C-alpha positions as CSV (number, residue, x, y, z in Angstrom):
1,M,-20.6,-8.5,16.2
2,T,-18.0,-5.1,16.6
3,S,-16.5,-4.0,13.7
4,R,-13.0,-5.1,15.1
5,E,-14.4,-8.4,15.2
6,R,-15.7,-8.4,12.2
7,F,-12.6,-7.4,10.3
8,L,-10.3,-10.0,12.0
9,K,-13.0,-12.9,11.4
10,V,-13.0,-12.2,7.8
11,F,-9.4,-12.0,8.0
12,K,-8.8,-16.0,9.5
13,G,-11.5,-17.1,6.5
14,E,-14.6,-16.7,9.0
15,M,-18.2,-15.9,8.5
16,P,-19.0,-12.5,10.0
17,D,-22.4,-11.2,10.6
18,R,-22.7,-9.4,7.4
19,V,-20.1,-7.7,5.2
20,P,-17.4,-5.3,6.4
21,V,-17.6,-1.9,4.8
22,T,-15.4,0.7,5.0
23,L,-13.5,3.6,2.7
24,F,-10.1,3.9,1.6
25,I,-9.0,7.4,3.2
26,A,-5.4,8.4,2.2
27,D,-4.3,10.1,5.2
28,Q,-2.6,13.4,3.8
29,G,-4.1,15.2,0.7
30,H,-6.9,13.8,-1.5
31,F,-10.6,13.5,0.3
32,L,-9.3,14.2,3.6
33,N,-8.2,17.4,2.4
34,Q,-11.7,17.9,1.1
35,L,-12.9,17.0,4.4
36,Y,-10.7,19.4,6.3
37,P,-8.9,21.7,4.2
38,E,-8.4,23.4,7.8
39,V,-5.6,20.6,8.9
40,D,-2.1,21.2,8.7
41,P,-1.1,18.7,5.7
42,W,1.9,17.7,7.7
43,D,0.7,17.3,11.4
44,F,0.1,13.6,10.6
45,D,-1.4,12.8,14.2
46,T,-4.3,14.7,13.6
47,L,-4.4,13.5,10.1
48,H,-4.7,10.2,11.1
49,M,-7.3,11.0,13.9
50,K,-9.4,12.4,11.1
51,V,-9.2,9.4,8.9
52,L,-10.7,7.7,11.7
53,E,-13.2,10.7,12.3
54,A,-13.9,10.2,8.5
55,Q,-15.2,6.9,8.7
56,K,-17.4,6.9,12.1
57,K,-19.1,10.1,10.0
58,F,-20.2,8.0,7.5
59,G,-21.4,5.0,9.6
60,L,-18.6,2.8,8.7
61,D,-16.5,-0.3,9.6
62,V,-13.3,1.5,10.6
63,F,-10.0,0.8,8.5
64,V,-7.1,3.6,9.2
65,R,-4.0,3.0,6.6
66,L,-0.9,4.5,8.5
67,L,1.6,5.8,6.4
68,Y,2.7,9.2,7.1
69,G,5.0,9.8,9.8
70,I,5.2,6.0,10.3
71,N,7.8,5.3,7.3
72,D,10.0,8.1,7.8
73,P,12.1,7.7,6.2
74,L,10.0,8.1,3.3
75,N,12.6,5.5,1.0
76,I,10.7,2.5,2.8
77,I,7.7,3.2,0.4
78,Y,8.5,6.2,-2.2
79,G,11.5,4.9,-3.3
80,G,15.8,5.6,-3.3
81,L,18.1,4.9,-0.8
82,D,18.1,6.4,2.9
83,V,19.4,10.2,2.8
84,S,18.3,10.8,6.8
85,Q,21.3,9.2,8.2
86,S,25.0,9.8,7.3
87,T,27.8,8.1,8.7
88,D,31.9,8.0,8.3
89,T,31.1,5.6,5.5
90,W,27.9,7.0,3.9
91,Q,28.0,10.5,3.8
92,V,25.1,12.4,2.2
93,S,25.0,16.1,0.8
94,M,21.5,17.1,-0.1
95,E,20.6,20.0,-2.4
96,K,17.2,21.5,-3.2
97,V,16.0,22.4,-6.3
98,E,12.7,24.1,-7.4
99,N,10.9,23.5,-10.1
100,G,7.5,24.9,-10.5
101,N,5.5,23.1,-8.0
102,T,7.6,20.3,-7.6
103,M,10.8,20.2,-4.7
104,I,13.7,17.8,-6.1
105,E,15.7,16.7,-2.9
106,R,18.8,16.1,-4.9
107,A,21.1,13.5,-2.8
108,T,24.7,13.0,-3.3
109,I,26.3,10.0,-1.4
110,R,29.6,9.4,-1.2
111,T,31.4,6.2,0.5
112,P,34.6,4.8,0.5
113,D,33.9,3.1,-3.0
114,G,32.2,5.1,-4.7
115,T,29.2,8.2,-5.1
116,L,26.0,7.4,-5.8
117,T,23.2,10.4,-6.5
118,Q,19.3,10.0,-6.5
119,D,16.7,12.8,-6.8
120,F,13.4,12.3,-4.4
121,S,10.8,14.4,-5.9
122,I,7.8,16.5,-3.9
123,N,4.9,17.6,-6.0
124,E,2.1,19.7,-4.7
125,N,-0.3,19.0,-7.3
126,R,-3.2,20.9,-5.5
127,K,-2.6,23.3,-1.9
128,G,-2.3,20.4,0.6
129,T,-2.0,17.1,-1.8
130,F,1.8,16.1,-2.7
131,M,2.7,13.3,-4.8
132,Y,6.1,11.5,-3.9
133,A,8.4,9.7,-6.1
134,C,12.4,8.3,-6.7
135,T,12.8,10.4,-9.8
136,R,16.3,9.7,-10.2
137,H,17.3,6.0,-9.0
138,P,20.4,5.4,-7.2
139,I,21.7,2.1,-8.6
140,N,22.6,1.2,-12.1
141,G,24.0,-1.4,-12.3
142,P,26.3,-3.8,-10.0
143,K,28.8,-1.7,-8.9
144,D,26.1,0.8,-7.6
145,L,24.4,-1.9,-5.7
146,E,27.0,-3.4,-4.2
147,I,28.5,-0.3,-2.6
148,A,24.5,0.0,-1.4
149,R,24.5,-3.4,-0.1
150,K,28.1,-2.4,1.7
151,Y,27.1,1.1,3.4
152,E,23.7,1.9,3.6
153,P,23.3,2.6,6.9
154,K,20.6,0.0,8.9
155,M,17.3,0.9,10.6
156,P,17.6,4.0,12.8
157,A,17.7,2.7,16.3
158,T,14.5,4.8,17.6
159,W,12.7,4.4,14.8
160,P,10.6,0.9,16.3
161,A,9.6,3.0,19.7
162,M,8.3,5.7,17.5
163,V,6.0,3.3,15.4
164,R,4.9,1.5,18.3
165,A,3.6,5.0,20.1
166,R,1.9,5.6,16.8
167,V,0.1,2.3,16.3
168,Q,-0.8,1.9,19.6
169,R,-1.9,5.4,19.7
170,M,-4.0,5.3,16.7
171,K,-5.2,1.6,18.1
172,K,-6.4,3.1,21.3
173,A,-8.5,6.0,19.5
174,V,-9.7,3.5,17.0
175,G,-10.9,0.5,19.7
176,D,-13.5,-1.9,18.7
177,D,-14.8,0.5,15.7
178,G,-12.2,-0.8,13.5
179,I,-8.7,-1.8,12.7
180,V,-5.2,0.1,12.0
181,G,-2.5,-0.9,9.2
182,T,-0.1,0.4,8.1
183,W,1.7,0.4,4.3
184,S,4.4,-2.0,5.3
185,P,7.2,-1.8,3.2
186,H,6.5,-3.4,-0.2
187,G,7.4,-6.6,-1.9
188,P,10.5,-7.2,-3.5
189,F,9.7,-6.6,-6.5
190,N,8.1,-3.1,-6.3
191,N,10.8,-2.1,-3.5
192,C,13.4,-3.1,-6.5
193,S,11.4,-0.2,-9.0
194,L,12.0,2.3,-6.3
195,I,15.9,1.9,-6.3
196,T,16.5,1.2,-10.3
197,E,14.2,1.9,-13.4
198,H,11.7,-0.1,-13.4
199,T,11.9,-0.2,-17.7
200,Q,14.8,-2.3,-17.4
201,L,13.4,-4.2,-14.2
202,Y,10.7,-5.7,-16.1
203,S,13.6,-7.5,-18.1
204,M,16.6,-8.1,-16.0
205,F,16.0,-11.5,-14.9
206,L,15.5,-12.7,-18.6
207,T,19.2,-10.3,-19.4
208,E,21.0,-10.2,-16.5
209,P,19.3,-13.2,-14.0
210,E,22.4,-13.1,-12.0
211,Y,22.0,-9.0,-11.2
212,Y,18.7,-9.5,-11.2
213,H,19.2,-12.4,-7.6
214,E,20.9,-9.7,-6.4
215,L,19.5,-6.6,-6.7
216,I,16.3,-8.6,-5.6
217,T,17.7,-10.0,-2.5
218,F,19.4,-6.9,-1.8
219,A,15.6,-5.0,-1.9
220,Y,14.0,-8.1,-0.1
221,E,16.7,-7.9,2.8
222,R,17.0,-4.1,3.4
223,S,12.9,-4.1,4.4
224,L,13.1,-6.8,7.0
225,P,13.8,-4.5,10.2
226,Y,11.3,-2.1,9.3
227,A,8.7,-5.0,8.3
228,Q,9.7,-6.5,12.0
229,A,9.1,-3.5,14.0
230,L,6.2,-2.6,12.2
231,D,5.0,-6.2,13.4
232,D,6.0,-5.4,16.6
233,A,4.0,-2.6,17.0
234,G,1.0,-4.7,17.2
235,V,-0.5,-3.3,13.5
236,D,-3.6,-5.4,12.8
237,V,-3.0,-5.5,8.9
238,H,0.5,-5.1,6.7
239,C,-0.5,-3.4,3.4
240,V,2.0,-4.9,0.9
241,G,2.4,-3.1,-2.3
242,G,2.6,-5.3,-5.2
243,N,1.2,-3.7,-8.1
244,V,4.6,-3.1,-10.1
245,P,5.0,-7.0,-10.9
246,G,0.8,-6.7,-12.2
247,G,-1.0,-9.1,-14.1
248,F,0.6,-7.5,-17.6
249,L,3.7,-9.6,-17.2
250,G,2.0,-12.7,-17.5
251,K,1.4,-15.5,-15.0
252,P,4.3,-17.1,-16.4
253,S,7.2,-14.4,-16.0
254,Y,5.4,-13.6,-12.5
255,D,5.6,-17.4,-10.5
256,Q,8.9,-17.8,-12.2
257,Y,11.0,-14.6,-11.7
258,I,9.2,-12.9,-9.1
259,L,6.7,-15.2,-6.9
260,P,9.4,-16.9,-4.9
261,Y,10.7,-13.8,-4.2
262,E,7.6,-12.1,-3.1
263,K,6.4,-15.3,-1.2
264,K,9.4,-15.1,0.9
265,Y,8.9,-12.2,2.2
266,I,5.3,-12.8,2.7
267,D,6.7,-15.6,4.7
268,F,8.3,-13.4,6.8
269,V,5.7,-10.7,7.4
270,Q,2.9,-13.5,8.7
271,K,5.0,-15.6,10.7
272,N,3.8,-14.2,13.9
273,G,0.3,-14.4,12.3
274,T,-0.5,-10.6,11.6
275,P,-2.3,-11.1,8.2
276,A,-0.7,-9.1,5.0
277,M,-2.7,-7.6,2.7
278,Y,-1.4,-7.5,-0.6
279,H,-1.7,-4.6,-3.1
280,N,-2.3,-4.6,-6.6
281,C,-4.6,-1.7,-8.3
282,G,-4.1,-2.5,-12.3
283,Q,-3.7,-5.7,-14.1
284,I,-5.1,-8.5,-11.9
285,M,-6.4,-11.4,-13.5
286,N,-3.8,-13.4,-14.5
287,L,-2.7,-13.7,-11.1
288,V,-5.8,-14.5,-9.2
289,E,-4.3,-18.4,-8.8
290,S,-0.8,-17.2,-8.4
291,Y,-1.7,-15.3,-5.3
292,K,-3.1,-18.7,-3.8
293,D,0.6,-19.9,-3.8
294,L,1.8,-16.6,-2.7
295,G,-0.1,-17.6,0.5
296,V,-1.1,-13.9,1.2
297,K,-4.3,-13.7,3.7
298,I,-6.0,-11.0,1.8
299,V,-5.2,-9.6,-2.1
300,E,-6.9,-6.0,-2.9
301,P,-8.5,-3.9,-4.6
302,F,-9.5,-6.1,-7.7
303,S,-10.0,-2.7,-10.0
304,P,-12.8,-2.6,-12.3
305,A,-12.3,-1.5,-15.7
306,P,-11.1,0.9,-17.3
307,L,-9.0,1.4,-13.6
308,G,-8.4,-2.3,-13.7
309,D,-8.9,-5.7,-15.5
310,A,-11.1,-7.1,-12.8
311,N,-14.3,-9.8,-12.9
312,L,-15.3,-9.9,-9.4
313,A,-17.4,-12.8,-9.7
314,E,-15.1,-14.8,-11.8
315,A,-11.8,-14.1,-9.4
316,K,-13.8,-14.8,-6.6
317,R,-14.9,-18.5,-8.5
318,R,-11.1,-19.0,-10.0
319,S,-9.2,-18.1,-6.0
320,G,-11.5,-20.6,-4.7
321,G,-11.6,-19.1,-1.0
322,A,-8.1,-18.9,-0.6
323,Y,-7.5,-15.3,0.5
324,T,-9.7,-12.6,1.4
325,M,-10.6,-10.1,-1.5
326,L,-11.1,-6.3,-0.4
327,A,-12.7,-4.8,-3.7
328,G,-15.4,-2.4,-4.6
329,I,-16.5,0.4,-7.2
330,D,-14.3,2.4,-9.2
331,Q,-13.2,5.3,-7.3
332,V,-12.7,7.9,-9.8
333,N,-15.4,6.9,-13.0
334,V,-18.4,6.1,-10.4
335,L,-17.2,7.5,-7.3
336,Q,-16.2,10.9,-7.8
337,N,-17.7,11.5,-11.3
338,G,-20.6,9.5,-11.5
339,S,-24.3,9.6,-10.7
340,V,-25.8,9.0,-7.3
341,D,-27.8,6.4,-9.2
342,D,-24.3,5.2,-11.0
343,V,-23.0,4.5,-7.5
344,I,-26.0,2.7,-6.4
345,K,-26.3,0.4,-9.2
346,A,-22.0,-0.2,-9.1
347,T,-22.2,-1.4,-5.3
348,E,-24.9,-3.3,-5.5
349,A,-23.0,-5.3,-8.3
350,V,-20.1,-5.3,-6.3
351,M,-21.9,-6.5,-3.5
352,L,-23.9,-9.3,-5.4
353,A,-20.8,-10.6,-7.0
354,G,-18.0,-10.4,-3.2
355,K,-20.4,-11.4,-1.0
356,P,-21.4,-14.9,-1.6
357,G,-19.2,-17.2,0.7
358,G,-18.0,-14.8,2.9
359,R,-14.3,-14.1,2.8
360,F,-15.0,-10.2,1.7
361,I,-15.0,-6.8,2.3
362,M,-16.3,-4.2,0.7
363,Q,-14.2,-1.0,0.0
364,P,-14.1,1.2,-3.1
365,A,-10.7,0.3,-5.1
366,D,-9.1,2.5,-4.4
367,F,-8.8,6.0,-1.9
368,L,-10.8,8.8,-2.5
369,E,-9.7,11.8,-4.6
370,Y,-10.4,15.0,-4.1
371,G,-13.7,16.2,-5.3
372,T,-15.6,13.4,-4.6
373,P,-19.2,14.0,-3.9
374,E,-20.1,13.6,-0.1
375,K,-23.5,12.2,-1.2
376,N,-21.6,9.5,-3.4
377,V,-20.2,8.7,-0.6
378,E,-23.3,8.4,1.3
379,A,-25.4,6.3,-1.0
380,Y,-22.2,3.8,-1.1
381,V,-22.6,3.5,2.4
382,K,-26.6,2.7,2.9
383,T,-26.4,0.5,-0.3
384,A,-23.5,-1.3,0.8
385,M,-25.1,-1.9,4.4
386,R,-28.5,-2.6,2.9
387,L,-26.9,-5.5,0.9
388,A,-24.6,-6.4,3.8
389,A,-26.2,-9.0,6.4
390,Y,-25.4,-12.7,6.1
């Protein structure tokens, strides 16, 4: 069985010959920068190929998650409204402000009904590794929302062809060695947190229910053309952010106020048969049953303590095989900072918990950090492969 066949079989809930074993390698900076420090961090095509090269080097089932060079304008993933375009009714002026190792792109958006402002920050936390965030959100009330809904430009006409070319080029390079996914637009609640203050968002469904409905509906609707274009590009899986409405909100609040909108989006993303993978990298155990109702095909990453609260064996029992679990060992406290023996023990424990009954993919809980010893990665791969066969 090829690696590609193995992944696709597990996504469908079928039993493969063995557990797929892979790595989450971010396609700019972090562990990739450690392996290939000479590569220009803005040369996205080369970076994507290096993610493929690295996974093949370690002998893995290849899973390439495309982000950079795909999700432009970056507001789709990292926040803010679209300031990459100007129109007669959406006039964008930009100012760049340097603050130490952070570049702030300050946007003023003038429309016939008022002005919006936002800051988008790019922080170089080490050479070649960047963090991105909308640090001043543009929507702070119903008036701002109405302006955005009325005037924000639609998806650029050239965007679908661009992403299709990148996705198809990567799929050709990967071939039968694995799969290609994209970080598709977040779930609606995550998307809301990218354009308004999340501290308000966590209570808005109680304090301002009508405004909350309008905001999350806008967040949902603005994502659809981009999700559709990525699906049309031929991705093997949509990686969908769902970490902001984490388990700490509690199952009753998630089920009543968030799940209906998330499910509507997941249904849209999966309508042509492409599976979605819902990413909650924090508190997750309260929502194990909720994800059955969500209808998503894959859930990740079931982060163990102290990164999260996952008990993989218990989560697997409670999910009842309703979705595939992509889970693994702590990429910080074990893979980055632990010993080889720590890695072997943690990998054995995760495989023992996740493998029975299938519907399991082995991977570190999140992307590999800079400074992760290659000997630890090799120990993880060797141990996982030793135990992977069904």
